[in-house]
C-alpha positions in Angstrom: 22.3 -17.3 16.2 22.7 -14.3 18.6 23.9 -12.2 16.0 21.1 -12.9 14.0 18.4 -11.7 17.0 20.9 -9.0 18.0 21.1 -7.6 14.3 17.0 -8.1 14.1 16.5 -6.0 17.0 19.2 -3.0 15.8 16.9 -2.9 12.4 13.7 -2.6 13.8 15.2 0.3 16.1 17.0 1.9 13.4 13.1 1.7 11.8 11.5 3.2 14.4 14.2 5.7 15.2 13.9 7.1 11.8 10.2 8.4 12.2 10.2 12.0 12.2 9.6 12.7 15.7 7.4 16.5 14.8 5.0 14.5 12.6 4.5 11.6 15.0 4.8 8.8 11.8 5.9 5.6 13.6 6.2 2.6 12.0 4.0 -0.3 13.9 3.9 -4.0 13.4 0.1 -4.4 13.2 -2.8 -2.1 12.6 -6.6 -2.7 12.6 -9.2 -0.1 11.6 -12.9 -0.8 12.1 -14.1 2.5 10.3 -11.0 4.6 10.6 -10.2 7.3 12.8 -11.2 7.3 15.4 -11.8 3.9 15.3 -8.7 2.9 13.7 -4.9 1.7 15.6 -2.8 3.6 14.0 -3.7 6.8 13.8 -3.8 7.9 9.6 -0.9 9.9 10.1 1.2 6.3 11.3 3.1 3.6 9.1 3.3 -0.3 9.3 5.8 -2.5 8.9 3.8 -5.5 8.2 -0.2 -6.1 8.5 -3.4 -4.0 8.5 -6.4 -4.9 8.7 -9.2 -3.3 7.7 -12.9 -3.9 8.6 -14.4 -0.8 7.1 -11.8 2.0 5.8 -8.2 1.6 6.8 -5.5 4.7 5.8 -2.0 4.7 7.0 1.1 6.9 5.5 3.1 4.1 4.5 2.9 0.5 4.5 5.4 -2.7 4.0 4.0 -6.7 3.6 0.0 -6.6 4.0 -3.1 -4.5 3.6 -6.1 -6.4 3.7 -9.5 -5.3 4.4 -12.7 -3.6 2.3 -11.2 -0.5 1.5 -7.3 0.1 2.0 -5.7 3.9 1.3 -2.2 4.2 1.9 -1.4 7.8 1.2 2.5 7.3 0.8 4.4 4.1 -0.1 2.5 0.6 -0.3 5.4 -1.7 -0.9 4.0 -5.1 -0.8 0.4 -6.7 -1.4 -2.8 -5.0 -1.0 -6.2 -7.0 -1.1 -9.7 -5.6 -1.1 -12.5 -4.7 -3.0 -11.1 -0.8 -3.5 -7.4 -0.1 -3.3 -5.9 3.6 -2.8 -2.3 3.9 -2.7 0.5 7.1 -3.6 2.5 5.0 -4.5 2.2 0.6 -5.0 5.9 -0.9 -5.2 4.3 -4.8 -5.4 1.0 -5.6 -6.2 -2.9 -4.8 -5.7 -5.5 -7.1 -6.1 -9.3 -5.8 -6.2 -12.4 -4.5 -7.7 -10.9 -1.0 -7.9 -7.3 -0.1 -7.9 -6.1 3.4 -8.0 -2.2 4.6 -7.5 -0.3 7.8 -8.6 2.4 5.8 -9.3 2.6 1.9 -9.7 5.8 -0.1 -10.1 4.8 -3.7 -10.5 0.9 -4.7 -11.0 -2.4 -4.0 -10.2 -5.2 -6.6 -11.1 -9.1 -6.2 -10.6 -11.8 -4.7 -12.8 -10.5 -1.4 -12.9 -7.2 0.0 -12.5 -6.2 3.3 -12.3 -2.5 4.8 -12.4 -1.1 7.9 -13.5 2.3 6.6 -14.1 2.5 2.5 -14.5 5.9 0.8 -14.7 4.2 -2.8 -14.4 1.2 -4.9 -15.5 -2.1 -4.1 -15.5 -4.9 -6.9 -15.7 -8.4 -6.2 -15.6 -11.5 -5.2 -17.9 -10.4 -1.5 -17.8 -7.0 0.0 -17.3 -5.9 3.0 -17.5 -2.5 4.9 -17.4 -1.7 8.4 -17.8 1.8 7.9 -18.6 3.9 4.8 -19.3 1.1 2.4 -20.9 -1.7 2.9 -22.9 -3.9 5.2 -21.4 -6.9 3.0 -21.8 -6.7 -0.4 -22.9 -9.3 -3.3 -22.3 -7.5 -6.6 -20.3 -3.9 -5.9 -20.4 -1.7 -3.0 -20.4 2.0 -2.6 -19.7 4.5 0.0 -19.4 8.6 0.3 -18.4 
């Protein structure tokens, strides 16, 4: 049991030390946003490895695990689940569920009314599905690309 705890602590230290000091980009386990910066912790140039709760608009650089709220924006890589009426991500590796889902690249699933991605490697389910490469350009109900 001691070895597991030590390994977990070492992994967390490695993740936090891999942040770029000059850009002040740190991984934090929890983020909360009321409106966005300045009423957001962490600031938009930070990353969350855990849960981000957005009660209005929330933006982080990268996110791993869960982004839940009203308007979610991950400017870099979102790996996990984004759940909100509006989800925006640079790269989605996982699942977006919302009325409007927008990404530059999707490796996984988008479920919503309107789904848009530049590059699709997965599945879109929705009333309007758009993909600039991988899958059909515009397709109702279901679209997939690999």
